[in-house]
Every structure is written in structure tokens, then in C-alpha cells.
C-alpha positions, 0 to 999 in steps of 0.5 A: 316288774315295771309295766311302763317301758322307757322311751327308746334310747340310742344304742350307745346311751342304752348300753352305758345305762344297762352297764351302770345298772349292772353294777347294782346287780353285781352287788348280789354276788358280793353279798353271797361271797360275804356269807356263802364264800367257799360254797360255790362248789356246793351250791349248784345255782353257781354252776348256772350263773354263766347261762342264767345271768344276762351280763355273762352272755357276752363271754359265750355268744357274739350277738350281732347288732340286731340281737344286741339291740333287742336284748338291750330293749328286752332288758330295760324294764327288767333292770328298772324293775331290779333297780327299783325293787331289788336294790332297796331289798339289798340295802335292807339286807345289808342293814341286817347283816350289820345289825348282826355284828352288834352281837355274837353271830350264830350258825342259825343267824348265818343260815337265815341270811343265806336263805335270804340271799338265796330268795333274792337270787331266785327273784331275779333268776326267774324273770332273767330266765324268761328273757334269755329263752326269748333270746335263745329263739333268736340265736342261729344254730352256730351261736348256740353250738358256739355256746356249748363249745365254750361251756365244754372248753371251760369244763376241760379247764376246770378238770385240769385245775381241780381233778389233777390235785391230790388231797394235800393240794386240795387242802392247801387250795381250800385253806388259801381260798378260805383265808383270802376270803376272810382277809378280804373282809377282816384284814390280816387274820390273827393266829387263832383265826388262822388255826380256825381256817386250818381246821375247816380246810382239813374237815371239808370233803372233796366236792370237785369231782362231784361238781364237775360231773354234775356240770358235765350232766348239765352241759349235756342236757343244755346241748340236747334242749338247745336243739330247739325241738317243740317245747324246748323253752318250757323243758329248759325252764322245767330243767332249771327250776327243778335241778336241785330236786334231781340230785341224789341223797349222797351229793346233797349230804356232801354239799350240806356238810361243806356248806355248814362247816363254812358257815360255822367258820364265818361265825367263829372267825367273825366272832373272834375279830378284833376292833380293827377288824370290825371297823374294816368289815363295817366299812365294806358293808357301808361301801356296798350301801353307798354303791346301792344308794347311788343307783336307787331312783330318786324317789327311793333316795328321798324316802331313804333320807327321811328315815 
């Protein structure tokens, strides 16, 4: 992380700057969608994005001016580090993904890119968590209570949305989501590609109830730990870093089954792409690289120009 903290800025200038850098952080979820689309119901760190990622905080907690100023100042070195160290890694990963398209994709290859993306997420998660735990000590009991209330409201919304579906509706929703994801990157799918989506949607096992049960357990745990008894920050850190280890074998098997099916779908549909679909996909990747290039520090841009 950067060791030199930039000079203080006026609050409007600071907010504009951090909002600009947030766009860079936003590239990462897009990359996840590219290779992990459909797995948000099967990978638990997604369930914790709303708690762990600072730029979502405003959706749950209304910060006063002093808290907002403190957060801006505390995030600045983290964002500078991310911009200088992580964005070049994202660009390199995008180049690898584009190079993968020059030959047939394989399931193991997609799994490797998935691991690359997960490692990138964890590199950002840990320092971001430190900031949020510091902020948690500055929030009032009322603010923390409102945070938990908002999580529970969203839980109820998700339960109504997902659990009221019968199996046929689940398969239809899954089919539509998978097809929409793929067409976003490839354009309109051909008949054989559509058939492949249907086969995957039919083979996926329902994980919505399991996901919501784990999410409810997560909220209960956060509510208890956010009573802020002695050692609460270390307890939250241990809980977050060790959550996957607490999942039972059946749950892990369910998520692995679904994740592998979606990854294989990406392999099969991408390998069957037309020339037009290939051009669209590469344009999307190039557009992400352009976004990253526009946000890189000048020294990184100069180095990239020399390559």
C-alpha cells in the first residue's frame, strides 16, 4: 500500500477523485461477471460485498459529515494503491483472457481465470475490511442498527423474489439470466448456443434456499458482533476470513456443481461463437482495457506505451 498519504483535498474535490477511482474498482465485478456469471448464487463472497466494499456503504448507512470526511481521507491511500498496483494487474488479466480467445477455451483454463479473479478480489478485500472495521468503531448504535435493519429488509425481499418460485419458474429465470449474460458479451446467440443454455439451466440444482439460509446466518452473526463487545473487530475479521471453512460438505458440493456447469457453458458457447460474436467480445474486452488505461497513473501509462 502507498506509504505516502496525499495532501488533504477539499471535500468536493476529494469526492470527485474517489468517485473517479471507484470506476476502476468497478472493472473487477465486470470481469467476475465475464467468467463467473451465474455463480453469484454459488460463491459466498458475493453475499458479503454489501458489507465489505466501501462504495456500497452509502446504500446502508447514512454517514454524517465528519464520518464522510474521515472515510474519504482513510480511503485515499487505499485507492491510490489500488489504482497503481491492482489496475495494471487487471489489465494484464484482460490481456490473458483475450489471448485465451485465440485458441479453444478449456474448462481448466476458465477455472484458472476464475482463481486469478478470486485472488484479485481477496487482495482488495483485506485492506478494505481494515478501513470498514475502523469506520465501524465511529458509527453510532443507531447507525449500526439501521445497517442491520437494511440487511434484513433486503433478505425479506430476496426471499419473496426467489423462494416463491416453483421449479419451473426457477429454471426459466435461470435460463433467461444465463442467456442474457452471454448475449451481453457475444450478441444474439445462435440456435445451438441457445440449446446449450437450456441444457445447463435444466441441470443446475436449486441453491436459492441454501444461499438465503446462509445469508440469514451471516446477518445474525453480524448483528451479534456489531454489539461491539471487547474484541469485536478481530471477531468480525476472523468470521469474514474463515466463512467458507464453516460451510458443510453438502453446501460446498452444491455450489461446486453449479459453478462447474456454468463454467462449462461459458467454454462451450464461447468456442461456438461466430466471427461477429468474436468481434463483439473482443471489443468489450478492449473497452475495459481502455477504461483501465484512462485511470492508470502517468508512470504506468508511459511504461505501457513503451511495451
